[in-house]
C-alpha positions as CSV (number, residue, x, y, z in Angstrom):
1,M,0.0,0.0,0.0
2,S,1.5,3.4,-0.9
3,N,1.5,6.4,1.4
4,L,-0.1,8.8,-1.2
5,M,-1.5,12.2,-0.2
6,V,-4.8,12.6,-2.1
7,T,-5.9,16.1,-2.5
8,A,-8.2,16.4,-5.6
9,G,-9.9,14.4,-8.2
10,L,-9.8,14.3,-12.0
11,S,-12.8,15.2,-14.1
12,A,-14.7,12.6,-16.0
13,Q,-18.0,12.3,-17.9
14,C,-21.0,10.9,-16.0
15,P,-24.2,9.8,-17.7
16,R,-26.3,10.6,-14.7
17,A,-28.2,13.9,-14.8
18,K,-30.2,15.8,-12.1
19,K,-33.1,18.2,-12.9
20,E,-32.5,21.7,-11.4
21,R,-34.7,24.7,-12.2
22,G,-36.1,23.1,-15.3
23,R,-32.6,22.3,-16.7
24,A,-30.8,19.0,-16.5
25,R,-27.3,19.1,-15.1
26,R,-24.7,16.4,-14.8
27,V,-24.2,15.0,-11.3
28,M,-20.8,13.3,-10.8
29,P,-20.8,10.6,-8.1
30,K,-18.4,11.8,-5.4
31,V,-16.2,10.0,-2.9
32,F,-16.8,10.6,0.8
33,T,-15.2,9.4,4.0
34,S,-16.6,9.9,7.5
35,C,-15.7,12.1,10.4
36,L,-14.5,9.9,13.2
37,V,-16.0,12.3,15.8
38,T,-19.4,13.2,14.4
39,G,-19.9,10.5,11.8
40,Q,-20.8,13.2,9.2
41,P,-19.6,12.6,5.6
42,I,-16.5,14.5,4.4
43,D,-16.3,15.3,0.7
44,T,-12.8,14.2,-0.4
45,G,-12.9,16.3,-3.6
46,I,-12.4,13.1,-5.7
47,D,-15.0,11.9,-8.2
48,D,-16.0,8.3,-8.9
49,G,-14.0,8.0,-12.1
50,S,-10.7,9.2,-10.5
51,F,-11.2,7.1,-7.4
52,A,-11.4,3.8,-9.3
53,R,-7.9,4.5,-10.8
54,L,-6.2,5.3,-7.5
55,P,-3.8,2.8,-6.0
56,D,-4.4,1.7,-2.4
57,F,-3.3,4.6,-0.1
58,V,-3.6,6.2,3.3
59,G,-4.2,9.9,3.1
60,K,-5.0,12.8,5.4
61,I,-8.1,15.0,5.1
62,F,-9.1,18.1,7.0
63,C,-12.6,17.7,8.5
64,P,-14.9,20.7,8.4
65,H,-17.2,19.1,11.0
66,C,-14.7,18.7,13.9
67,G,-11.9,20.9,12.7
68,T,-9.2,18.1,12.9
69,E,-7.4,16.0,10.3
70,H,-8.4,12.4,9.7
71,D,-6.6,9.5,8.1
72,W,-8.6,7.8,5.3
73,S,-8.1,5.2,2.7
74,K,-10.0,3.7,-0.2
75,D,-11.5,1.0,2.0
76,K,-12.9,3.6,4.4
77,A,-14.5,5.7,1.6
78,R,-17.8,5.4,-0.2
79,V,-19.2,6.7,-3.5
80,M,-22.4,8.7,-3.4
81,D,-24.3,10.5,-6.1
82,G,-23.8,14.3,-6.0
83,E,-23.7,16.0,-2.6
84,A,-23.5,14.6,0.9
85,P,-26.8,13.9,2.5
86,K,-28.1,16.8,4.6
87,S,-28.5,16.0,8.3
């Protein structure tokens, strides 16, 4: 497993579309990990297409929910359509 710092995703086309104000817009599935303190999802900034191509890694991500940095990896992340669920 490499010790890769993951900071941003690459763009890719997504066939999914979401209706917004009468217009369709593309919604790219995004990769989220969870805050270890609150359990809230953290957007990694990586899209589904980029995530599949990444090697195994352990990275660090700043958490906007608790204000600390968390370790995360591919096995701790999940892909969700569009934005994180509202809580």
